[in-house]
N, C-alpha and C positions, 0 to 999 in steps of 0.2 A: 442621780437622786441622792439626797442626803438623809442620813439616819438621825433620828431624834435621840439625844443622849441625856439621861437624867443627871441631876447634880452629883449624886453619889458616884456614878461612873466617871464623870468629869474629874472629880477629886481623885479617884483611883488612878486615872490616867496621868494627872499632874504629879502625883506622888511617884508613879513609875518613871516618869520623865525626869524628875529630880534625882531619883536613885541612879538612873542611867547616866545622867550628866555628872554625878559625883564619881561614878566608876570611870567614865571617860577622862575626867579631870585628873584622877590619880594615874591612869595609864599614860597620859601625855606628859605629866610631871615626871614620872619615872623615865620615860623615853628621853626627855630633855636632859635629865641628869646623866643618863647612859651615853648620850651623843656629845655631851659638852666637850670632851677632850678629842674625840675622833672626827666629828662632823659638826663644826660650829654652825653652818647654815641649817642643817637638819635640827640642831638644838634650838635655834631661833624660831624655826617653824613650829616646833613642839611647844615652845613657850607661848607663842601666839595662840595656838589651839587651846592650851591650858587656860589662858586668860579668857578666851571665848566661852569655855565651859564654866569657868568661875562666874562669869556674868549671867549665864543662863541660870545657874544655881541661885544667885542673888535674886533674880527676878521671880523665879518660882517660889523661893522662900517668902518673898514679900507678898505674893498672891496667896500662898497657903497659910501664912502666919503674919498678917499685917502688923507692922510696927515692931516686930521682934528684934530685927537687926538694929534699929535705932535705939532700942533700950539697951542692947549689948554694948554699943559703941560709946 
């Protein structure tokens, strides 16, 4: 069975998801930098994960603040 979620709760969830994605993006970016000299394969994997989280952040930003990114660019 599915729960009904009001718009305020949906916005709160999207904001939490964006904050979580930002934290994960920072974590993977740091990991990539740490692994660059010792584990090139691990560093590449971390870069891919960083890019994935960056994409999630862009999408959530566009949903939560439409047009903001195009104004900045």
